[in-house]
N, C-alpha and C positions, 0 to 999 in steps of 0.2 A: 790506131784508136786512141792511144794515150794522149796525144796532143790534139786530136780532132775536135774536141769539145771545149777545151780550156787549157791554159797554161797553168800546170801545177806548180805552185811555189817551191822554193828550195826546201828539201825535205831533210830530216835527220834519219839516216838509214836505220840506226839501232832502234829508234822509236817505232819506225814503220815496221820493222821486223818483230818487234814486241807485240804490236797490235795485230799483225798477221798471225803470230803464234797464238795469241789470245782468241782470234777468230776460229782457228782450227781446234783449240782446246775447248771452246764452247760448243762448236758444232758436233764434235765426236760424242761427247757424254749426252747431248740432246738426242741424238739418233740411238745410242745404245739404251738410253733410258726408256725409249718407246718400243724398240724392237730387240733389245738384248734380253738377257735372262731377267726375271721379275725381281730378283735380289741384287741386281747390278748396282743400284744406288747405295748398297751398304758395303761395297767392296772397295779395295785399295785402287782398283782401276778407275772408279768413278772420282774419288777424292784426289787422285793424282792430277786429273784435268780440271775439276771443279774448284780446287783449292787456289788456283792461280789465274784461271782463264779470265775472269772478270777484273782480278786485281791488276793485270796487265793493263787492261784499258785505262783504269782510274790512275794508276801510277804514271803511265804515259801522259795522260791528260794533265797531270800535275806538273810534269816536267815542261811541257810546251805551252803551259797557261801564260798568257801575257801578264807582264808586270805593269799595270796601269797606273799612271801618275797624274792624270788630269781628269777632271770631273766629266768633261765632254766625252773623252774616250771611254770612260766607265759607263755613261749612259748609252753610248752606241754599242758597246759590248753586251749590255744587258738586254737591249731591244733586240739585237741580232740573235743572241743566244736563245732568248725566250721564243722569238719569231720562227727560227729555224728548227731548234730542237723540239719544242712542244707541239708546234703545228704539225711537223711530220709524224710525230708520235701519235697525235690525235687523228690524223688522217688514216694511219694504218690501223688505229683502234676502231674507227668507225667502218672501215673496210672489213676488218675482222667480224664485227658484229653482224654485218649484212651478208657476209659470204661464207664464213666458216661455220660447219654444222654444230660445233660445240658451243657456240654463241647464237643459236637459233632464236629468232624473234617470235617463233610460233609458241614457245614456252614462257619466254621472259620478253617484257617489252623493252624499248630502247631506253627508257629512263632507268630501268633496273640495272642495265649494264653501265650507264653513266655513273650510277651510285657505286657499283663495284669498282669502277675506275678510280673513284676517290677513296673508298674505304680499303680496297685491296689491290693496290697499284700493280703488284707483281702478277696479277691475273693477266695484264695486258703488256704494254711496252715500257717497262719501268726504268730502264737503263738511261734513257734520254731525259726523263723527268728528274731522276737522281743526279745525273751529271749536271742538269741545269742548276738544282739547288745547291750543289757543291761548288761549281765553278764560279757562279755569281757571287756567292759568299766570299770565296777566297780572293777573287779580284777586287771586291769591295773592301775586304780587310787590308789588302795590300795598298790600296789607294789611301786608306785611312792612315796607315803607319808611314807611308811615303811623304807625308806632310812634314814629317821630321826630316829636315834638309842636311843630314849628316850621313856620310857614306864611308865607313870603315869597319873592319871586322867587329869592333866592340859595339857600334851602333847597329850593325846588321844582326848581332846576337840579340840585342835589346828589341829590335823590331820583330825578330822571329818570336821572341817571347810574348810580345803583345799579340801577335797573330795567334799564337797557341792558346793564350788566355781567351781572346775573342771566339776561337774555335770551340772551346769548352762551353762558353756561354751559349753559343749558337746550338751546340749539341743538346743542351737542356730543353730546347724547344721540341726536338724530335724525341727526346727521352720521355718528356711529358705526354706527347702523342702516343708513344709506345706503351706507356703504362695506363692509359685511359681505357676503361672497358668498352666504351662506346665508339672508340676509334680504333686503337691497337697498332700492332707492329706493321700491318700492311698499309695504313692510311698514309698517303703521300710518300710511300716507300720509307717510313721512319726507321725501320730496322736496317734497311739497306743504306741509308744515309749515315747512320751511326757506325756502320761497318766500313763503308768505304771513304767516307770523309777524312779520317786520319792517314789513309794510304795515299790519297790524292795530295794532301797536305805534305806528307813526307817527300813526295816527288817534287812538289813545288819548292820547299825549303832546300832540298838536295840541289836544285838548279840555282838557287840563290847562292849557296856556299861553295858551289863548284869551282869558281875562279880561285878561291882560297885554297881548296883541296888540290888543285893543280899545281900549286906552288910548293907543296910538300915534297921533300926528297923521297927517293925510292917509292914512287907512285905505284908501279906495277905490283911490288911487294905488298904495299898496303892494300891495294885493290884485291889481291889474291887472299890475303888474310881475312879481309872483311867478307869476301865471298865464301870462304871456308867456314867462317863463324856461322853465316847465314844458312849454309848447307847443313851444318851440325844440328842447328836448331830446326830447320825445316823437315828433315828426314824422320827423326823420332816423333815429332808432333804429327806428321802425316800418317805414320804407322799407328800411333796410338788412337788418333781420331779418324780412323778409316771410314766409319759410319757417319759421313759428313753432315748430311741434312738434318738428322735428329739432333746432333749437337748444336745446330744453330739456334735452336730453341732452348738451349741449356741455361746454366747458370752464368753469371757475370764472368766468373774466371774461365769457364769453359769456352765462352765466345771469344774471350781475350786471348786464350791459347790458339783458337782457330785464326784469329786476326794476325797473330804473331807468325803463325805457320804461313798464312797467305802473303804477308809482306816479306818474309824470309825467302820463300820460294821465288817471289817476283824479282828480288834482288839477285838471286842466283842466275835466273834466266837472263836478266838485264846484262849481267857481266859476260855470260856465255855468248849471247848475241852480239855484244859489243866486239867480241874477239873475231867474229866471222863478218862484221859489217863492212870491212874494207875490201872484201872480195867482190869482183864483178858480178857474179851470178847472185850473190846476196843482195847487191844493190838493185838488180833487176827484178828479183823476186819481192823485194820490200815494197815495190810500187803498189801491190795489192792491199798493203796495210793502210793506204790512203782511204780506203772505203769502209773502214771499220764500223762507223755509226750507221751508215745506210746498210751495211751487211747485217747488222743486228736486226733491223726491221724486217728485211726481206727473208733472212733465214728463219726467224721465228714464225713468220706468217706461212712460209712454204711448209715447214715441218709439221705445223699444226694442221694444215690442210691435208697432207698425204697421211698423217697419222690416223686419220678418220677412216681411210680406205685401205691402208696396208695393215693387216693384223700382225700381232706378235706371234712368232712361231710357237707351236705347242711344245715341241721337243728341240733340243739344241744338239742334234747330231752334226756330222760334218757338212752335208748340204745346207743346213740351216745356218751354221756358222759362216759359211761362205757367202751365203745370201745376205746376212746382216753386214758383214764386212764390205761386200760390194755395195750395199745400200749406203753405207755410212760414207764411203769414199765418193759416191755419186752425189750425195746430198751436200758434202763438204765442198767439193770442186764446183758442183752446180750452183750452189748458193753464192759463191764468190763470183762466178761468171755472170750470173743473172744480174747480180748487183752492178757489176761493171757495165753490163749492157744498158740496164736502166738509166744509169748515170750518163752513159754515152749518148743516149737519144735526149735532145734538150727538152721535149714535151714531158716525158716521164721524170726526167731530173728536176724540172721546174714544179710540176704538179704533185709529185710524190715526196720529193726530198727539199722542197722550197729552195732550190738554188737559183736565187733571184738574179744572179749575174748571167744567167742564160736567156734572159729576155731578148737580147739582140738576135740570138740564134732562132728564136720562135718568130720574131717580127720579120727577120731577114733570113729565111731558111736557105736561100741560094748561097749565102756566105758560108754557112756551116757545111753544107753539101760540098761546096768547092773545096774546102779544106780537106775533106774526106777523100775526094777524088784525087787531089794533088798528092796525098800521102800514099795512095795506091800506086 
């Protein structure tokens, strides 16, 4: 199945492992949030997953984000990002409105939910919108600074400083939206852009300076020290701010502490996963991290659908705990496998996820089917 529908480009194992871990870390709390104890979101078990799950996605996105140096490539990148990310998110939004009971059209019309999509982005599929707003900005900022045709450590530091200044200016737009009473934090995912933009930028700048870091002596020692520092920061903050969700609406300093916690935790996982990324089994398993963006759409839709029909247990005795555990495992593995299957079929891959490069498989299905048969 892996090669039946397309040739997957050369992948970075540690990045795919980080994405796969993020997928699991998102699925588990989503399930326990709906079927676990009612106070689950205020426990350390929830913040353990939630503090880093999405940060892993955005950090990975920053690392692999293209460094575009031509206007033509930048325009192509913008068109592709908007076309693929936003269109697929909108398709699942419309699908949710017409099929999920929680968005029933009997009580609210289609226009109401479209307004919700604008004002409270996190009601629907905010991840791809926020990723679009962040990735396009960083790619554009890098193109701007790349007009400086100097390439050495001193000039890269200067370019990075310019990108940071531009990022602060760009953040002011979403800070303004965040503070507007008629718009608010949910509008265009303003609060989420403000939270995850610096994490994505950190990954992007890390990748820029990685060649210089690789030239430093005693690299393994330095990596270990950096990871230890990140761990020392991550664990105490995780314990102090275990009631994660309410703190996300707290003061500037509280949210900053949560951001530092998320970034530190992500760095720790990145280091640990890099240590196992050379093992054959890790390389094979990392393949599923390739589907992270589509997984997000499929998983959120499925879990919202089943949450309507599967009630939360009234008491959490041993049978109930086993039931919730089994349900969480099924939804985690099932969401990944369903995503892989939908991407494997060219029609669903094209219509749901806007994989425009599958058009040949749709026009000439015998070619695609022939590849499947040959692999068997």
